[in-house]
N, C-alpha and C positions, 0 to 999 in steps of 0.2 A: 143925387141918388137915382138910380134907374127906376122906371115905372113898369116897363114890360118884363115879362117872365124871362124871355131870352136874354135881355140885357142884364138882368140880375144874375143869371147863370154865368154870363160872360164875365161879369165883375168878380164872381167867386173864383172862376177858373184862372183869371188873370192874376189874382192875388196869390193863388197857389204857385203859379209859374214864376211870379216875381220873387217869391221866397226861395224857390228852388234855384233860380238863376243867380240870386244874390250870393248863395253859398259858393258857386263856382267862380263868379267874377271876383268876389272878395278874396278867395284863396289865391287866385292868379295875381291880383293886385298886390297882396301882401308878399307873395313870393318874389315878385319882380322888385319891389321896393327893398326887401331884405338883401337881395343879390346886389342891387345898385349901391346900397350902403356899404356892404362888405368890399365891393370893388373900389369905392372911393377911399376907404380906410387902408387899402392895400393888403388886405388879408386874402390873398389869392387862393390859398388852399380851401378855406371855408367858402370863398366866393364861387369856386368851381362847382361845389356841391349845391350851393344855393341857385346857381344858374341852371343846373340840370333840373332841379326841383321846379324852378320857374317855367322852364320850357315844358315840362310835363303838365303843369297846371294850366298853361296857356293852350296846349294841345287838347286837354280834356275839356276846357271851356269852349273851344272851337268845335269839338266833336259833338258837344251837347247843344250847340246852336246858340250859346249865350253871347259869344262874340263871333264875328265873321272870320273865316279861315285866313283871309288876307290880312286882317287886323292882327291876328295872332302871329302870322308870319312876320309882319313888320315889327312887332314888339320884340319877337325873338331875335330878329336880325340886329336891331339896335342894341339889345342887351349883349349879344355875342360880340358885336363890334366894340363896345365899351370894354368888355372883359379882355378881348385880344389886345386892344391898345394898352391896357393896364399891364398885361402880361409882358408885352414887348418893352414897356418903359421900365419894368422892374429888373 
């Protein structure tokens, strides 16, 4: 537990930011896993919508500073590559 006043304030603010960041990172993580699950099952119609939702969630997380923009770009690229491969195979 911090002893100084500034450290206590820093702890409070970091807890607030942690909760805010968890909302965005959790939404992105859930959207990506849902899209990957649909791609693996071969449900490409639903997967396309889920991929769009995942891309949107990743972009929003990157814009809020929750994840780095290159991290979001890499995840989107990998997800789209999986989707396109599944689409070609079908």
